[in-house]
C-alpha positions as CSV (number, residue, x, y, z in Angstrom):
1,X,-0.2,0.5,0.0
2,X,2.4,2.2,0.9
3,X,3.8,2.2,-3.0
4,X,1.7,1.9,-6.3
5,X,1.1,-1.5,-7.4
6,X,3.2,-1.0,-10.9
7,X,6.7,-1.9,-10.6
8,X,9.1,0.4,-12.0
9,X,9.9,-1.7,-15.5
10,X,6.3,-1.9,-15.8
11,X,6.1,1.9,-15.9
12,X,9.2,2.2,-18.4
13,X,7.2,-0.2,-20.0
14,X,4.6,2.5,-20.1
15,X,7.5,5.7,-21.8
16,X,8.5,4.0,-24.5
17,X,5.1,2.5,-25.7
18,X,3.7,6.4,-25.1
19,X,6.4,7.9,-27.0
20,X,5.2,5.6,-29.5
21,X,2.4,5.9,-29.4
22,X,1.5,9.2,-31.8
23,X,0.0,11.8,-29.3
24,X,1.7,14.0,-27.1
25,X,3.0,12.8,-23.5
26,X,2.2,15.7,-21.1
27,X,5.3,15.8,-17.7
28,X,5.0,18.6,-15.6
29,X,7.1,19.2,-13.2
30,X,7.7,17.9,-9.9
31,X,10.3,18.7,-7.6
32,X,8.7,17.0,-4.3
33,X,7.1,13.7,-4.2
34,X,3.6,15.4,-2.7
35,X,3.5,17.0,-5.7
36,X,4.1,13.9,-7.8
37,X,1.1,12.9,-6.0
38,X,-1.2,15.7,-7.7
39,X,-0.1,15.6,-10.7
40,X,-1.3,12.0,-11.1
41,X,-4.8,13.4,-9.9
42,X,-4.7,15.7,-12.2
43,X,-4.6,13.4,-15.8
44,X,-0.7,13.6,-16.6
45,X,1.1,10.9,-18.6
46,X,4.4,11.3,-16.4
47,X,6.5,13.1,-14.0
48,X,9.5,15.3,-15.1
49,X,12.5,15.9,-12.3
50,X,14.0,19.1,-13.0
51,X,17.8,19.5,-12.4
52,X,16.8,23.5,-11.8
53,X,13.9,23.0,-9.9
54,X,15.9,20.6,-7.0
55,X,18.7,22.8,-6.5
56,X,16.3,25.6,-6.3
57,X,14.8,23.7,-3.8
58,X,17.9,23.0,-1.8
59,X,18.7,26.8,-2.0
60,X,21.0,26.5,-5.0
61,X,21.5,27.8,-8.3
62,X,21.3,25.5,-11.4
63,X,24.9,25.1,-12.0
64,X,25.5,21.9,-11.5
65,X,26.0,21.9,-7.5
66,X,24.6,18.7,-7.2
67,X,25.5,15.9,-6.5
68,X,24.5,12.5,-7.9
69,X,23.4,11.0,-4.4
70,X,21.2,13.9,-4.3
71,X,19.3,13.7,-7.4
72,X,19.0,10.2,-7.6
73,X,18.2,9.8,-3.9
74,X,15.5,12.4,-4.2
75,X,14.3,10.6,-7.7
76,X,13.7,7.9,-5.9
77,X,11.4,9.5,-3.5
78,X,9.6,11.0,-6.5
79,X,9.0,8.1,-8.7
80,X,7.8,5.9,-6.0
81,X,4.8,7.6,-5.1
82,X,3.0,7.2,-8.6
83,X,2.5,4.6,-11.4
84,X,3.9,7.4,-13.6
85,X,6.7,6.8,-15.4
86,X,9.5,9.4,-13.9
87,X,12.0,11.2,-16.1
88,X,14.8,12.9,-14.4
89,X,17.5,15.9,-15.1
90,X,20.9,14.7,-14.6
91,X,22.8,17.2,-16.5
92,X,26.1,16.6,-17.5
93,X,26.1,13.1,-16.3
94,X,27.9,13.4,-12.7
95,X,31.5,13.3,-14.8
96,X,33.0,11.4,-17.5
97,X,31.3,8.5,-19.6
98,X,32.4,6.5,-16.7
99,X,30.7,8.4,-14.2
100,X,27.6,9.0,-16.7
101,X,28.0,4.8,-16.6
102,X,26.9,3.9,-13.0
103,X,24.7,7.1,-13.0
104,X,22.1,5.2,-15.4
105,X,22.1,2.2,-13.1
106,X,21.9,4.2,-10.3
107,X,18.8,5.5,-12.2
108,X,17.4,2.3,-13.0
109,X,18.0,0.6,-9.0
110,X,15.8,3.6,-7.8
111,X,13.0,3.3,-9.8
112,X,13.4,6.1,-12.7
113,X,12.3,5.4,-16.5
114,X,14.3,7.4,-18.0
115,X,17.1,10.5,-18.2
116,X,18.7,13.5,-20.1
117,X,21.8,13.6,-20.7
118,X,23.1,17.6,-21.7
119,X,26.3,18.6,-23.8
120,X,27.7,21.1,-22.0
121,X,30.3,22.1,-20.2
122,X,31.0,21.9,-16.0
123,X,29.9,24.0,-14.5
124,X,26.9,24.1,-16.6
125,X,24.5,26.3,-16.3
126,X,20.4,26.4,-16.8
127,X,19.7,26.2,-20.7
128,X,18.0,29.5,-21.5
129,X,20.5,31.5,-20.0
130,X,23.3,33.2,-22.3
131,X,27.3,32.0,-22.3
132,X,26.5,28.5,-22.3
133,X,29.8,26.6,-22.9
134,X,29.2,23.4,-24.8
135,X,32.0,20.2,-24.9
136,X,33.4,19.2,-28.3
137,X,31.1,16.4,-29.9
138,X,32.2,13.5,-30.2
139,X,33.2,13.4,-26.1
140,X,29.4,14.0,-25.8
141,X,28.7,11.2,-27.8
142,X,31.1,8.8,-26.1
143,X,29.0,9.9,-23.1
144,X,26.1,8.6,-24.8
145,X,27.5,5.5,-25.8
146,X,28.7,4.6,-22.7
147,X,25.5,5.6,-20.7
148,X,23.2,3.2,-23.4
149,X,25.7,0.2,-22.9
150,X,25.1,0.9,-19.2
151,X,21.3,-0.4,-19.1
152,X,20.1,-3.7,-17.9
153,X,16.9,-2.4,-18.9
154,X,15.8,-1.8,-22.1
155,X,13.1,0.0,-21.9
156,X,15.1,3.0,-20.0
157,X,14.5,6.5,-21.9
158,X,17.9,7.9,-23.0
159,X,17.4,11.7,-23.6
160,X,20.5,13.0,-25.8
161,X,20.0,17.4,-24.8
162,X,21.5,19.4,-26.5
163,X,22.6,23.1,-26.1
164,X,24.5,24.0,-29.2
165,X,21.6,25.8,-30.5
166,X,22.8,28.9,-28.4
167,X,26.0,28.0,-29.0
168,X,26.4,27.3,-32.7
169,X,23.0,27.9,-34.2
170,X,20.3,25.1,-35.6
171,X,22.3,23.6,-38.2
172,X,25.1,22.4,-35.9
173,X,22.2,21.2,-32.7
174,X,20.7,18.3,-35.8
175,X,23.9,17.7,-36.6
176,X,25.0,17.0,-33.0
177,X,21.6,15.1,-32.4
178,X,22.2,12.7,-35.2
179,X,25.6,12.1,-34.2
180,X,23.7,11.0,-30.4
181,X,21.2,9.1,-31.9
182,X,23.9,7.4,-33.9
183,X,26.0,6.8,-30.6
184,X,22.9,4.9,-28.4
185,X,20.7,7.9,-27.4
186,X,16.5,7.1,-28.0
187,X,15.6,10.4,-28.5
188,X,16.3,14.0,-28.9
189,X,16.2,17.3,-26.1
190,X,16.8,20.3,-27.9
191,X,17.1,23.0,-25.6
192,X,15.8,26.4,-26.0
193,X,15.1,26.9,-29.2
194,X,13.6,30.4,-30.3
195,X,10.5,29.8,-32.2
196,X,8.0,27.8,-34.0
197,X,9.5,27.4,-37.2
198,X,13.1,26.3,-35.4
199,X,10.6,23.4,-33.7
200,X,9.6,22.5,-36.8
201,X,12.5,21.9,-38.6
202,X,14.2,20.6,-35.8
203,X,11.5,17.8,-35.6
204,X,11.9,17.0,-39.6
205,X,15.3,16.3,-39.1
206,X,15.4,14.0,-36.4
207,X,13.7,10.3,-36.8
208,X,13.4,9.2,-33.0
209,X,10.9,10.8,-30.3
210,X,11.3,14.7,-29.4
211,X,11.4,15.8,-26.2
212,X,9.5,19.6,-26.2
213,X,10.5,21.6,-23.1
214,X,8.0,24.8,-22.0
215,X,9.3,26.3,-19.5
216,X,8.2,29.9,-18.2
217,X,10.8,33.0,-18.6
218,X,13.1,31.0,-21.1
219,X,14.3,31.7,-24.9
220,X,11.4,29.7,-26.4
221,X,7.6,30.4,-27.2
222,X,5.4,28.6,-24.9
223,X,3.6,26.7,-27.7
224,X,0.6,24.5,-26.4
225,X,0.6,20.3,-26.0
226,X,-1.8,20.5,-29.5
227,X,0.9,22.9,-31.4
228,X,4.0,20.3,-30.2
229,X,2.1,17.4,-31.4
230,X,0.7,18.6,-34.4
231,X,4.7,19.6,-34.8
232,X,5.3,15.7,-34.6
233,X,7.0,16.0,-30.9
234,X,6.6,13.3,-28.1
235,X,6.5,14.7,-25.0
236,X,7.0,18.1,-23.4
237,X,7.6,19.0,-20.1
238,X,6.7,22.1,-17.8
239,X,9.9,22.0,-15.5
240,X,9.7,24.4,-12.9
241,X,6.0,25.2,-13.4
242,X,5.0,23.9,-10.1
243,X,8.1,25.2,-8.0
244,X,7.2,29.0,-9.4
245,X,3.1,28.8,-8.6
246,X,3.8,27.1,-5.1
247,X,6.8,29.7,-4.4
248,X,4.2,32.3,-6.2
249,X,1.7,31.7,-3.1
250,X,4.8,31.3,-0.3
251,X,5.6,34.9,-0.9
252,X,2.2,36.1,-0.8
253,X,0.9,34.1,2.0
254,X,4.4,35.4,4.2
255,X,3.4,38.6,2.9
256,X,0.3,38.8,4.4
257,X,1.2,37.4,7.6
258,X,3.8,39.3,8.0
259,X,1.2,43.0,7.2
260,X,-1.4,41.4,9.2
261,X,-0.6,39.0,11.6
262,X,-3.0,35.8,10.5
263,X,-3.3,33.8,7.3
264,X,-6.6,34.6,8.1
265,X,-6.8,36.5,4.9
266,X,-5.2,33.5,2.6
267,X,-7.4,30.3,3.9
268,X,-9.2,30.5,0.6
269,X,-5.7,30.1,-1.3
270,X,-4.8,27.0,0.8
271,X,-5.3,23.3,0.5
272,X,-7.3,22.7,3.1
273,X,-6.7,20.0,5.2
274,X,-9.5,17.9,4.3
275,X,-8.1,18.0,0.1
276,X,-5.0,16.7,2.4
277,X,-5.2,13.9,4.1
278,X,-7.2,13.3,0.4
279,X,-4.0,12.7,-1.6
280,X,-2.2,11.2,0.8
281,X,-5.1,8.8,1.6
282,X,-5.2,8.8,5.2
283,X,-8.2,7.0,5.2
284,X,-6.4,3.9,3.3
285,X,-3.5,4.0,5.6
286,X,-5.5,4.0,8.4
287,X,-8.3,0.8,7.0
288,X,-4.5,-1.0,6.3
289,X,-3.7,-0.1,9.8
290,X,-6.9,-2.1,11.8
291,X,-6.3,-4.9,9.2
292,X,-2.9,-5.3,10.5
293,X,-3.6,-4.5,13.6
294,X,-7.4,-5.3,14.8
295,X,-7.8,-9.2,14.1
296,X,-8.4,-12.6,16.0
297,X,-6.6,-15.3,16.0
């Protein structure tokens, strides 16, 4: 009862099949397990674990300061609470090719359905900031090859993210994406495309599934899921949306208390106690506890 009935292997099959379904999958970001539970309740297709959101939740900027242990363990905490597949951001793989290979095996063991690996140099930066630096294409291809070879579950999905649109231009980014597919990537994530035409051009040039990033306040236009599906994209992420919504509400609520000395004026904006208990399945836990400890021999 503490875990969903669906196994990690089954979730990976769901992700693989979903990417081939012809409809776009919608993966909102979740920086905490309880957010993932609400994502599932709202009927989405999966969970996305953003490196930027996890860094921010730890009070850190998104510049590669988080560790494999921090990221993978938060990944486990989030992935385990729903029946949805979860994709996690592993930045540059926490090191060189062998580090990336170990990362993949850790994620498999911890129940993740897929991840994306990017071609920035460390220290990396948010994909929608200026002055990014990308590694040599062949160096990234070797890292992808190592990551792909490390898989023990063939259904674990490896997305290759390229940040090279900003550093080298669209044509070079497409060439990199093709090289990454040849190296073993299952899918491509082109970061920070600047208009709908670029999304269309990239999609037409690549034969494997593709992810679109609809982050707020970035370089890409906020295209709808329908628009992206019509362009041929297979999956869309909303990486930091829930964190931004939550922090906006936290800021406003604390400001109200600081100003008035009470939270009474913001009660209508809060999740109620009963709504929280429903999401956490308090009644199920209570029933389970009684069935275990209140019995007759």
